[in-house]
C-alpha positions in Angstrom: 147.5 62.1 39.7 147.7 65.3 37.6 150.7 65.4 35.3 151.5 61.7 35.3 154.1 60.7 32.7 154.0 57.7 30.3 156.0 55.4 32.7 154.4 52.0 33.4 154.8 52.6 37.1 154.2 56.2 38.4 157.4 57.6 39.9 156.8 59.1 43.4 159.3 61.1 45.5 158.6 60.7 49.2 160.0 63.8 50.9 161.1 63.3 54.5 163.6 64.4 57.1 164.6 68.0 56.4 166.0 70.6 58.8 163.1 71.3 61.2 162.8 70.4 64.8 160.5 67.5 63.7 163.1 65.8 61.5 163.1 62.5 63.2 159.3 62.3 63.2 159.4 63.0 59.5 161.8 60.2 58.8 159.6 57.9 60.8 156.6 59.0 58.7 158.3 58.8 55.3 160.0 55.4 55.4 156.8 53.3 56.0 155.0 55.4 53.4 157.7 54.7 50.8 157.6 51.0 51.7 153.8 50.9 51.3 153.9 52.6 47.9 156.6 50.2 46.7 154.3 47.3 47.7 151.6 48.8 45.6 153.8 49.0 42.5 154.9 52.6 42.5 158.5 53.5 41.6 159.6 55.3 44.8 162.6 57.5 45.5 163.2 58.6 49.1 164.6 62.1 49.4 165.9 63.6 52.6 165.1 67.3 52.0 168.2 69.5 52.0 169.4 72.8 50.5 169.7 71.1 47.1 166.1 69.9 47.1 165.1 71.9 44.0 167.9 70.4 41.8 167.2 66.9 43.2 163.6 67.1 42.2 164.4 68.6 38.8 166.8 65.6 38.2 164.4 62.9 39.4 161.4 64.3 37.5 158.8 62.5 39.6 155.1 62.2 38.6 154.2 63.2 42.1 155.6 64.1 45.5 154.3 62.6 48.7 155.2 65.2 51.3 156.0 63.6 54.6 158.0 66.6 55.9 156.8 68.0 59.3 157.4 71.4 60.9 158.8 74.5 59.4 159.9 74.6 55.7 158.1 71.4 54.9 154.7 72.1 56.3 154.4 75.9 56.3 154.1 76.6 52.5 157.8 76.8 51.7 158.2 73.4 50.0 154.7 73.8 48.6 155.8 77.0 46.8 158.9 75.2 45.4 156.8 72.4 44.1 154.3 74.8 42.5 157.3 76.6 40.8 158.7 73.3 39.5 155.2 72.2 38.4 155.4 68.9 40.3 152.0 67.5 41.7 152.2 67.1 45.5 150.1 65.8 48.3 148.3 67.6 51.2 147.6 71.3 51.4 148.8 74.2 49.2 150.9 77.2 49.9 148.3 79.5 51.6 146.5 76.9 53.7 149.8 75.3 54.8 151.1 78.7 55.9 147.9 79.6 57.7 147.6 76.3 59.6 151.2 76.4 60.7 150.6 79.8 62.3 148.5 78.9 65.4 147.2 82.4 66.0 146.1 83.0 62.4 144.5 79.5 62.5 142.5 80.7 65.5 141.5 83.8 63.6 140.2 81.6 60.8 138.3 79.4 63.2 136.7 82.4 64.9 135.6 83.7 61.5 134.1 80.3 60.7 132.2 80.3 64.0 134.3 77.5 65.6 135.0 77.5 69.3 138.5 78.3 70.7 140.1 79.5 74.0 141.7 82.9 74.5 145.3 83.2 73.4 147.8 86.0 72.8 151.2 86.4 71.1 153.8 87.8 73.6 157.5 88.4 73.6 159.3 85.4 75.1 161.2 87.8 77.3 158.0 89.0 78.9 156.7 85.5 79.4 160.0 84.6 81.3 159.7 87.8 83.4 156.0 87.6 84.6 152.7 85.9 84.1 151.3 87.5 81.0 148.0 85.6 81.6 146.3 84.3 84.7 147.5 80.7 85.3 146.8 78.0 84.3 148.0 78.6 80.8 150.1 77.0 78.1 153.1 78.5 76.3 154.3 77.2 72.9 155.9 78.3 69.7 153.4 79.8 67.3 154.7 77.9 64.3 156.0 74.5 65.3 154.0 71.2 65.6 154.3 67.9 67.4 154.1 69.6 70.8 157.7 70.8 70.4 158.6 73.4 73.1 155.3 73.3 75.0 155.2 74.5 78.6 152.2 74.0 80.9 152.0 76.6 83.7 149.9 75.3 86.6 147.4 77.3 88.6 149.7 77.0 91.7 152.9 78.0 89.8 155.2 80.2 91.9 156.5 82.1 89.0 156.5 82.4 85.2 158.0 79.5 83.1 161.7 79.4 82.4 161.6 79.0 78.6 164.5 77.4 76.9 167.0 79.6 75.0 165.9 78.2 71.7 162.3 79.3 71.9 161.4 82.0 69.3 161.3 85.7 70.2 157.5 85.7 70.2 155.4 82.8 71.6 151.8 81.9 71.9 150.3 82.0 75.4 147.0 80.2 75.6 144.5 79.7 78.4 144.7 76.1 79.5 141.7 74.1 78.4 140.9 71.2 80.8 139.5 67.9 79.7 140.0 65.1 77.3 142.1 65.2 74.1 140.1 64.3 71.0 141.2 64.3 67.4 139.6 63.8 63.9 141.2 63.2 60.5 139.6 64.5 57.4 140.4 62.7 54.1 139.3 64.8 51.2 135.8 65.7 52.3 135.3 62.7 54.6 135.9 62.8 58.4 137.3 59.4 59.4 136.3 59.2 63.1 137.1 60.5 66.6 140.0 59.2 68.7 140.3 59.8 72.5 144.0 60.2 73.4 144.7 59.0 76.9 148.0 59.8 78.6 149.3 59.8 82.2 150.1 63.5 81.9 150.5 66.2 79.2 150.2 65.0 75.5 153.8 66.0 74.7 156.3 65.0 72.1 157.2 61.7 73.9 153.5 60.8 74.4 152.9 61.3 70.7 155.8 59.3 69.3 157.2 56.9 71.9 155.7 53.4 72.0 153.3 53.3 75.0 153.5 57.0 75.4 149.7 57.3 75.0 146.7 55.1 74.5 144.3 55.7 71.7 140.6 54.8 72.0 138.8 54.7 68.6 135.9 55.3 68.3 136.1 57.6 71.3 133.8 56.7 74.1 132.0 60.0 74.2 128.3 61.0 73.7 127.0 60.9 70.1 126.6 64.7 70.2 130.3 65.2 70.9 131.3 62.7 68.1 129.1 64.5 65.6 130.4 67.9 66.7 134.1 66.7 66.3 133.3 65.4 62.8 131.5 68.6 61.8 134.1 70.9 63.3 137.0 69.1 61.7 135.5 69.3 58.2 134.6 73.0 58.8 138.2 73.7 59.9 139.6 71.8 56.9 137.4 73.9 54.6 137.9 77.2 56.3 141.7 76.9 56.1 141.5 75.7 52.5 143.1 72.4 53.3 143.5 69.6 50.7 144.2 65.9 50.9 144.5 64.8 54.5 144.3 67.0 57.6 143.8 66.3 61.3 142.1 68.7 63.8 142.8 68.4 67.6 140.3 69.2 70.3 139.9 69.5 74.1 136.7 68.5 75.6 135.6 69.4 79.2 132.9 66.8 79.7 131.5 68.8 82.7 130.3 71.5 80.2 128.9 69.1 77.6 128.9 70.5 74.0 130.0 73.9 75.3 133.2 72.3 76.6 134.5 71.3 73.2 137.1 73.6 71.7 139.5 73.4 68.7 143.3 73.5 69.4 144.8 73.4 65.9 144.7 71.7 62.5 147.7 69.7 61.2 147.9 69.8 57.4 150.4 66.9 57.3 149.5 64.5 60.0 152.2 62.0 61.1 152.3 58.6 59.4 154.5 56.9 62.0 153.7 53.5 63.7 152.1 55.4 66.7 150.4 58.1 64.6 146.7 58.8 64.8 145.7 59.3 61.2 146.7 55.9 59.9 144.9 54.4 62.9 141.7 56.3 62.2 141.9 55.3 58.5 142.3 51.6 59.4 139.3 51.9 61.8 137.3 53.3 58.8 138.3 50.4 56.6 141.2 52.0 54.8 144.6 50.2 55.0 147.9 52.1 55.4 148.8 51.3 51.8 145.4 52.5 50.5 145.8 55.7 52.4 149.3 56.3 51.0 148.1 55.5 47.5 145.1 57.8 47.9 147.3 60.7 48.9 149.6 60.2 45.8 146.6 59.9 43.4 145.1 63.0 45.0 148.3 65.0 44.3 148.2 68.1 42.1 149.5 71.6 41.7 147.4 74.7 42.4 146.2 73.4 45.7 
């Protein structure tokens, strides 16, 4: 933990909450992380990020920040820039990679440059998307810079008309060709891919499926051919490196098993994966022999500036 003070127990601020659409998920991530770190002997301060965050951090003078914020401001490079300015070591990715990964279209541009497979997508005005099909159905519409499947619309092949997007969708949205198949995901911890999970739901893997108990079933290790497992592990590390990620990240895939290896495509990379009771990353870590407390402690000890 770069910059640790002379305290007997390192002081860690766990950042959570905040003003984004993913506030409740962030609180559900941060609280168990704080409890796990206390159990391991750290001095822990839980901070619900607000407009006074810089002064709170300056007052607390932590040895490190475990960033459990999700969504805009906490995951898109904004808080990371503040922590760099204040000189406080922090977890997960730095300013540039956080901003890149939060922008889904720019993430795809990086994937393509790295030779990683994606499906076609465009950025279109939400007004156009409401007025007509801007892409041949089936397709998916989502904000370009939110996570946790917030504001995702699936337009089926037989749809009578364009989607009626809610009023709070951004002015420009991502429209992406629908990729059929199974939902797979891989966490990278440092340089190590932890495994492949098959996410099984009754329907779309939306916000409720991600965070409500029983919303989805996770099979780890995924019951897929060895070739697909190895590709997921390889692609996740390559995505992590291409985006410049640090600490822990998680890359999500769709796999059309009818097409074999050609049916595996990358959807996005999450630079601050959830740490809630239903989250995928702690589950993958446990399957790899890493307890929740060990994972939290590793992220704190990995914290630094200039990430």
